[in-house]
Structures are given as C-alpha cells and as structure tokens.
C-alpha positions as CSV (number, residue, x, y, z in Angstrom):
1,M,15.3,-5.7,-12.6
2,N,13.2,-5.0,-15.7
3,P,10.7,-2.3,-14.9
4,R,8.6,-3.3,-18.0
5,R,7.6,-6.6,-16.5
6,T,3.9,-7.3,-15.7
7,S,3.3,-8.1,-12.1
8,I,0.4,-9.3,-10.0
9,W,-0.4,-8.9,-6.3
10,M,-1.3,-12.1,-4.3
11,G,-1.2,-13.5,-0.8
12,P,-0.1,-16.8,0.8
13,W,-3.7,-17.5,1.5
14,D,-4.1,-18.1,-2.2
15,L,-1.6,-20.9,-2.1
16,V,-2.8,-23.1,0.8
17,G,-4.0,-26.5,-0.6
18,R,-2.9,-25.5,-4.1
19,D,-0.4,-27.0,-6.6
20,F,2.2,-24.3,-6.9
21,S,3.2,-25.5,-10.4
22,A,-0.4,-25.1,-11.6
23,V,-0.7,-21.6,-10.0
24,L,2.6,-20.5,-11.6
25,G,1.6,-22.0,-15.0
26,E,-1.7,-20.1,-14.8
27,L,0.2,-16.8,-14.2
28,E,2.6,-17.5,-17.0
29,E,-0.3,-18.1,-19.4
30,V,-1.8,-14.8,-18.4
31,G,1.4,-13.0,-19.2
32,V,2.6,-12.3,-15.6
33,E,6.4,-12.2,-15.1
34,A,6.6,-11.0,-11.5
35,I,4.7,-11.6,-8.2
36,S,4.2,-9.2,-5.3
37,L,3.5,-11.7,-2.5
38,A,2.0,-10.4,0.8
39,L,4.5,-11.1,3.6
40,A,3.1,-8.5,6.0
41,Y,-0.6,-7.7,5.7
42,H,-3.5,-6.3,7.6
43,G,-6.8,-8.0,8.6
44,G,-9.8,-8.3,6.4
45,R,-12.3,-10.6,4.8
46,L,-11.8,-11.8,1.2
47,L,-14.0,-13.6,-1.3
48,L,-11.6,-15.9,-3.0
49,G,-13.0,-16.3,-6.5
50,N,-10.3,-18.5,-7.9
51,H,-9.5,-20.9,-5.0
52,P,-10.6,-24.6,-5.4
53,S,-11.5,-25.1,-1.8
54,R,-11.6,-21.7,0.0
55,L,-14.3,-19.1,-0.5
56,V,-14.7,-16.6,2.3
57,M,-11.4,-16.0,4.0
58,E,-11.1,-14.0,7.2
59,L,-7.5,-12.9,7.4
60,H,-5.5,-12.8,10.6
61,R,-5.2,-9.3,12.1
62,S,-2.0,-7.7,10.9
63,A,0.6,-10.4,10.8
64,V,3.7,-11.6,9.0
65,Y,3.4,-14.4,6.5
66,F,7.0,-15.7,6.6
67,A,9.3,-17.4,9.1
68,A,10.2,-14.1,10.8
69,D,12.3,-13.8,13.9
70,L,9.5,-12.5,16.1
71,A,11.8,-12.0,19.1
72,A,13.6,-9.2,17.1
73,F,10.4,-7.2,17.2
74,A,10.0,-7.4,21.0
75,P,8.2,-6.0,22.9
76,L,5.8,-5.4,20.0
77,P,3.4,-8.4,19.8
78,V,4.1,-9.2,16.1
79,Q,2.3,-12.4,15.1
80,R,2.9,-14.9,12.4
81,A,-0.1,-16.2,10.4
82,L,-0.7,-19.9,9.8
83,E,-0.4,-19.4,6.0
84,S,3.3,-18.4,6.4
85,T,4.1,-22.1,6.2
86,V,3.7,-22.1,2.4
87,T,5.7,-19.0,1.7
88,S,9.3,-20.2,1.4
89,E,8.4,-23.2,-0.7
90,F,6.4,-21.1,-3.1
91,I,9.1,-18.4,-3.4
92,E,11.6,-21.1,-4.3
93,A,9.2,-22.6,-6.9
94,A,8.5,-19.2,-8.5
95,A,12.2,-18.4,-8.7
96,R,12.9,-21.7,-10.4
97,R,10.3,-20.8,-13.0
98,G,12.0,-17.4,-13.7
99,F,9.5,-15.2,-11.8
100,V,10.7,-12.2,-9.9
101,V,9.1,-12.3,-6.4
102,E,8.8,-9.1,-4.4
103,A,8.0,-9.2,-0.7
104,W,4.8,-7.1,-0.4
105,L,5.0,-5.4,3.0
106,V,2.1,-3.3,4.3
107,L,3.9,-1.1,6.8
108,C,1.8,1.5,8.6
109,H,-1.6,0.1,7.9
110,N,-1.7,-2.3,10.8
111,D,-4.7,-3.2,12.8
112,G,-2.9,-5.4,15.3
113,L,0.0,-3.4,16.8
114,A,-2.0,-0.1,17.0
115,E,-4.9,-1.9,18.7
116,A,-2.5,-3.5,21.2
117,D,-0.7,-0.3,21.9
118,R,-2.6,2.9,21.0
119,S,0.4,5.1,21.6
120,L,1.7,3.8,18.3
121,A,-1.5,4.9,16.4
122,V,-2.2,7.9,14.2
123,T,-4.2,10.2,16.5
124,N,-6.5,13.0,15.4
125,A,-6.7,16.5,16.9
126,F,-9.3,15.3,19.4
127,G,-6.9,12.9,20.9
128,E,-8.6,9.8,19.3
129,P,-6.5,7.0,17.9
130,Y,-7.1,5.3,14.5
131,T,-6.2,1.7,15.4
132,Y,-5.7,0.6,11.8
133,A,-2.9,3.1,11.4
134,L,0.7,3.2,12.8
135,C,2.2,6.7,12.9
136,P,5.6,6.7,11.1
137,A,6.8,9.6,13.2
138,N,6.9,7.3,16.2
139,P,10.4,5.9,16.7
140,R,9.0,2.5,17.8
141,V,6.9,2.3,14.6
142,R,9.9,3.1,12.4
143,A,12.0,0.5,14.2
144,Y,9.3,-2.1,13.5
145,C,9.1,-1.1,9.8
146,V,12.9,-1.2,9.4
147,E,13.3,-4.6,11.1
148,L,10.4,-6.0,9.0
149,C,12.1,-4.9,5.8
150,R,15.5,-6.1,7.0
151,Q,14.2,-9.6,7.6
152,A,12.1,-9.8,4.4
153,A,15.0,-8.6,2.2
154,R,17.1,-11.6,3.4
155,I,14.6,-14.3,2.4
156,E,16.1,-16.6,-0.1
157,G,14.5,-16.0,-3.6
158,V,13.0,-12.6,-2.8
159,G,14.1,-10.2,-5.5
160,G,13.0,-7.0,-3.9
161,L,10.5,-5.3,-1.5
162,D,7.1,-3.8,-2.5
163,L,6.5,-1.2,0.2
164,E,2.9,-0.2,0.8
165,A,1.7,2.3,3.4
166,L,5.1,4.0,4.1
167,S,2.8,6.9,4.9
168,F,0.4,8.6,7.1
169,M,-3.0,6.9,7.0
170,G,-6.0,9.2,7.3
171,Y,-9.6,9.1,8.5
172,E,-11.3,8.0,5.3
173,H,-10.2,4.4,5.3
174,A,-12.1,1.1,5.5
175,S,-11.9,-0.1,9.1
176,L,-14.1,-1.6,11.7
177,H,-17.9,-1.4,11.0
178,D,-18.0,2.3,10.1
179,K,-21.2,4.1,10.7
180,R,-22.0,7.8,10.4
181,G,-25.1,10.0,10.2
182,T,-23.4,13.1,8.8
183,T,-21.7,13.4,5.4
184,L,-18.4,15.1,6.0
185,P,-17.1,17.4,3.3
186,A,-13.7,16.7,1.9
187,E,-12.2,19.6,3.9
188,A,-13.4,18.0,7.2
189,V,-12.1,14.6,6.2
190,E,-8.7,16.1,5.5
191,L,-8.7,17.8,8.9
192,L,-9.5,14.5,10.6
193,S,-6.6,12.9,8.8
194,V,-4.0,15.1,10.4
195,C,-2.0,13.1,13.0
196,L,-1.2,15.0,16.3
197,C,0.1,12.1,18.3
198,P,2.9,12.9,20.8
199,S,5.6,12.1,18.2
200,C,4.0,14.4,15.6
201,R,3.5,17.2,18.2
202,D,7.2,17.0,19.1
203,E,8.2,17.3,15.5
204,L,5.7,20.0,14.6
205,G,6.6,22.2,17.6
206,S,4.4,25.3,18.0
207,A,2.5,24.6,14.8
208,A,0.9,21.6,16.5
209,V,-1.1,23.9,18.8
210,H,-2.4,26.0,15.9
211,L,-3.2,22.9,13.9
212,E,-5.2,21.4,16.8
213,R,-7.3,24.6,17.3
214,H,-8.0,25.0,13.6
215,I,-8.9,21.4,13.1
216,Q,-11.2,21.2,16.1
217,A,-13.0,24.4,15.0
218,G,-13.3,23.3,11.4
219,V,-14.6,19.8,12.1
220,R,-17.2,21.1,14.6
221,A,-18.3,23.7,12.1
222,A,-18.8,20.9,9.5
223,L,-20.9,18.8,12.0
224,R,-23.1,21.9,12.4
225,G,-23.6,22.2,8.7
226,R,-21.3,25.2,8.3
227,H,-18.3,25.6,6.1
228,A,-15.2,23.8,7.2
229,A,-12.2,25.9,6.1
230,G,-9.1,24.1,5.0
231,L,-5.8,24.6,6.6
232,P,-4.2,28.1,6.3
233,P,-1.3,28.0,3.9
234,E,1.4,28.4,6.6
235,L,0.0,25.4,8.5
236,E,-0.4,23.3,5.4
237,V,3.2,24.0,4.5
238,A,4.4,23.0,7.9
239,L,2.3,19.8,7.9
240,L,3.4,18.7,4.5
241,A,7.1,19.4,5.3
242,H,6.7,17.3,8.5
243,R,5.2,14.4,6.6
244,A,7.9,14.5,4.0
245,R,10.7,14.6,6.6
246,V,9.2,11.6,8.4
247,Q,8.7,9.5,5.3
248,R,12.1,10.3,4.0
249,Q,13.7,9.4,7.3
250,L,11.9,6.0,7.3
251,L,12.7,5.2,3.7
252,R,16.4,6.1,4.3
253,E,16.5,3.8,7.3
254,I,15.0,1.0,5.3
255,R,17.5,1.7,2.5
256,E,20.4,1.4,4.9
257,V,19.4,-2.0,6.3
258,T,18.3,-3.6,3.0
259,G,21.5,-2.7,1.1
260,S,21.1,-3.5,-2.6
261,A,17.6,-4.9,-2.4
262,H,15.3,-3.5,-5.0
263,L,12.8,-1.1,-3.3
264,N,9.5,-0.6,-5.1
265,L,7.6,2.1,-3.3
266,R,3.8,2.6,-3.5
267,W,3.7,6.3,-4.3
268,T,1.5,9.2,-5.3
269,P,2.4,12.7,-6.5
270,D,-0.5,14.1,-4.4
271,R,1.3,15.6,-1.4
272,R,-2.0,15.9,0.5
273,F,-3.0,12.3,0.2
274,T,-3.5,10.2,3.3
275,G,-3.6,6.5,2.7
276,G,-1.4,3.6,1.7
277,K,0.8,5.6,-0.7
278,C,4.0,7.5,0.1
279,T,3.7,11.3,-0.6
280,L,7.4,12.2,-0.9
281,P,8.1,14.8,-3.5
282,A,9.5,13.1,-6.7
283,D,12.8,14.8,-6.4
284,M,13.4,13.1,-3.0
285,L,13.1,9.6,-4.4
286,A,16.5,9.3,-6.1
287,G,18.9,7.1,-4.1
288,L,16.1,5.9,-1.7
289,A,13.7,4.0,-4.0
290,D,14.6,2.0,-7.1
291,E,11.0,2.1,-8.5
292,V,7.6,3.5,-7.6
293,T,4.1,2.1,-8.2
294,V,1.2,4.5,-8.7
295,T,-2.2,2.8,-8.2
296,F,-5.5,3.6,-9.8
297,F,-7.8,1.5,-7.6
298,G,-11.4,2.6,-7.8
299,F,-10.7,5.0,-10.6
300,S,-13.1,5.3,-13.6
301,L,-11.5,5.0,-17.0
302,G,-11.8,8.8,-17.5
303,K,-10.0,9.5,-14.2
304,I,-7.3,7.0,-15.1
305,R,-6.7,8.8,-18.4
306,E,-6.6,12.2,-16.7
307,A,-4.3,11.1,-13.8
308,A,-2.0,9.1,-16.1
309,A,-1.6,12.2,-18.4
310,R,-0.6,14.3,-15.3
311,L,2.0,11.9,-13.9
312,P,5.2,13.9,-13.4
313,D,8.7,12.9,-14.6
314,C,10.3,10.9,-11.9
315,P,14.0,10.0,-11.3
316,V,13.1,6.3,-10.9
317,P,11.0,4.0,-13.1
318,V,7.2,4.3,-12.6
319,R,4.8,1.4,-12.7
320,A,1.0,1.6,-12.8
321,G,-1.3,-0.7,-10.8
322,F,-5.0,-1.2,-11.5
323,V,-7.9,-3.5,-10.6
324,F,-8.6,-6.0,-13.4
325,H,-11.8,-7.4,-11.9
326,E,-15.1,-6.1,-10.5
327,P,-16.0,-3.6,-9.3
328,D,-13.6,-1.6,-11.5
329,C,-13.7,-3.9,-14.5
330,C,-16.9,-5.6,-15.6
331,S,-15.9,-6.8,-19.0
332,P,-12.8,-7.7,-21.0
333,E,-13.1,-4.3,-22.8
334,D,-12.8,-2.5,-19.4
335,V,-9.5,-4.2,-18.8
336,Q,-8.2,-3.5,-22.3
337,D,-9.3,0.1,-22.0
338,R,-7.2,0.5,-18.8
339,V,-4.2,-1.1,-20.3
340,D,-4.4,1.2,-23.3
341,A,-5.0,4.3,-21.0
342,L,-1.8,3.5,-19.1
343,R,0.3,3.4,-22.3
344,V,1.9,6.8,-21.5
345,P,5.7,7.4,-21.7
346,V,6.2,7.7,-18.0
347,V,4.6,4.3,-17.2
348,Q,7.1,1.5,-17.7
349,G,5.3,-1.5,-16.3
350,L,1.9,-2.7,-15.1
351,S,0.7,-4.4,-11.9
352,L,-2.6,-6.3,-11.6
353,Y,-4.7,-6.2,-8.4
354,S,-5.3,-8.9,-7.4
355,Y,-5.1,-12.6,-7.9
356,S,-6.8,-13.2,-4.5
357,L,-10.0,-11.4,-5.6
358,A,-10.1,-12.5,-9.3
359,A,-12.4,-15.2,-10.7
360,P,-11.3,-17.3,-13.7
361,R,-13.0,-15.0,-16.2
362,H,-11.0,-12.1,-14.9
363,L,-7.8,-13.9,-15.6
364,D,-9.0,-14.5,-19.1
365,W,-9.7,-10.8,-19.5
366,A,-6.2,-10.0,-18.3
367,W,-4.7,-12.5,-20.7
368,N,-6.6,-10.9,-23.7
369,A,-5.4,-7.4,-22.8
370,L,-1.8,-8.3,-22.0
371,D,-1.5,-10.6,-25.0
372,G,-2.5,-7.8,-27.2
373,R,-0.1,-5.5,-25.5
374,R,2.8,-7.9,-26.0
375,K,2.1,-8.2,-29.7
376,S,1.8,-4.4,-30.3
C-alpha cells in the first residue's frame, strides 16, 4: 500500500441518498486516492455542509456501520446503524474506481457499551466512570475490539484498518453536556485521566493504592485553588509502563486475528496523552502496525510546524492528518500553509479531516493545495 497517497475521512451518513459515482468523482478531482470510511463510530451531532438533502445529523450512539455478525459480540449489546445498508455497495464502487478503502474503527471511544455496562468504562480515582470511554485493560473490552477488527478486515474491498482510540481516553474529552465552574489546571486534568478501574488496579498492583491517594489529594487541592502536584516519577513510570503493556497486548491480539491486513494506527509520540491516539513507544510498533497516522486537529499553524519538526524517526511509515475546513482553516491559504508545514522527511502521506464536515468551498481549498503539491 502506497503510504504517499492522500486520504480523506468520511462516514456512511455522507452517502445516504447520494450518487456514489458523483461522490467518488468529486474525491478524485480533489486529489484523494484513499478513503477511511467509518465502520464503527461513536455518537454525536454533525452539520453536513456538503450533503444535498441532510443538514443536521444526529448519529446513533456508538454503533457499527456494516453488516456485522452481532451475535459474535454477545453479551455486549453492539448495535448496527441504519446507514450500514450503504456500506458494502460503496466500498465495491470505490474499489472499482481504484480507491484504497480503509475501515475506520473507533475502538475505545464508545458511548454505547460503556453506558450499558459501566464496569467496562475508564474509571477515575474517585470511582466514577467515563461512559464515553472503554478501558482497554478490561479483557471484555479487548475481546470486543479484536472481534470488531476481525470482522472488518474480512469485508470484501476493504484494503486495511484505520484504528482510532486504541488507547486510554481521559477526562478532557467532549461528552455529554459538560459544565464546570472551576478551571482545572493541566496537572489536575491529567490526574483525572488516570484509569483505576478493577482491571487497571489488578495490573498496577500496589502502585494503584498510591496513585489513588495521590490523585485524590491533588485534585482536591486544585479545587481549593492550591497547587496540584503531578505524579511522582516512580508512579508516572509505573502508569506509563502499564498503559504501554495494555496497548501493545491489544494491538498484538488485533494483529493475530487480522493476518496480513494493513493496520494504520492513530498514534502520538506523547506518552502522557490520553485521547484517541495510541501512545506506544515508537520502537514497539514494528511488526504490529504497518503505518501510523499523527493528527494535528485543532493545532495552529505554528504548533503544526513545531510538532512536525519534532516527529521522531519511526520503524513504520508516518502519515499526517489535519482539518482542512473551519475552525482550523478559514481560507485556501490556511490549507496550503498546513500542507507545506507537513512537508517534512518523516511524513509520507496526508489525510484530510473530514468530508462529513466540509462545505464545497473547503473541497476547493483542498484541491488547490493538493494540486500544487502534486506538481511540485
């Protein structure tokens, strides 16, 4: 699979009532060669700027968007969204046109299963679950993720898997109708992002008790306007090692059941990150992932330049994903500047986020920037 291809993220909800040939023709004109199609996604509300008949779209709570064997997930109440009816036909049409189609699977960011069974959720040091986040240390969560990947990899026409949220999700994530009257410092947010669910406690052993005490004291200090100390070095080392072990185990299990399927892992070199990106050390990726995608969503141009320049050497090809529409990009020059900023040796391909949220003018901006890139 050519890592230098240009890819775009989109969902089946973009395709309902659309002429597939027209959609694919539009993407070809922009310069897109590959599609990451959401086949397992979380809930949300989207403003569809480029759909001829849909405008405000409320997505199903976390669901699959393909003809999955739901019985294989039992007793977990995995649900299939109505939009899944268009998936197989579109994948076949895209493959006939020469597009590479990846199954975009959002794994541990799941607002359906964790809500139905809170024992699966990331749980903070106060014993409170985050119902948008499955904990990958939980064996039942890993079994769900592995089965999801196994089924998606066998879909006719799917050329690989785009794995998002093979990770520990933290406190600072858009969910529910979030309200707060106190601004939490970064240290307190990091403390609230530590999972101490029963599975994590078992794996962390005695360190779990020390983490709980330190986190509770630090967060309460922040709420009282005092300094919230970060984790002591020995506890941070134990926590990061635990997260790496869990993510590596899950990725290895996915690798085993998907065989030769191309695995594109959403990844960050920031070991302390808690969100939809895997935080495995780069030297652990070889043999487990075929490619990684580093995203720069919500980054200013200056931050993109700074972060791109700091990307480490990696044993697998590295792609870069960025938002090509508002609020990140407000002009064609903004898109061009981001494309130029990501022209660094380590980055071998670009991914555009996202077709679902783009308006026609944004696709024009992408065409201008990518056309210039192809000619250079």
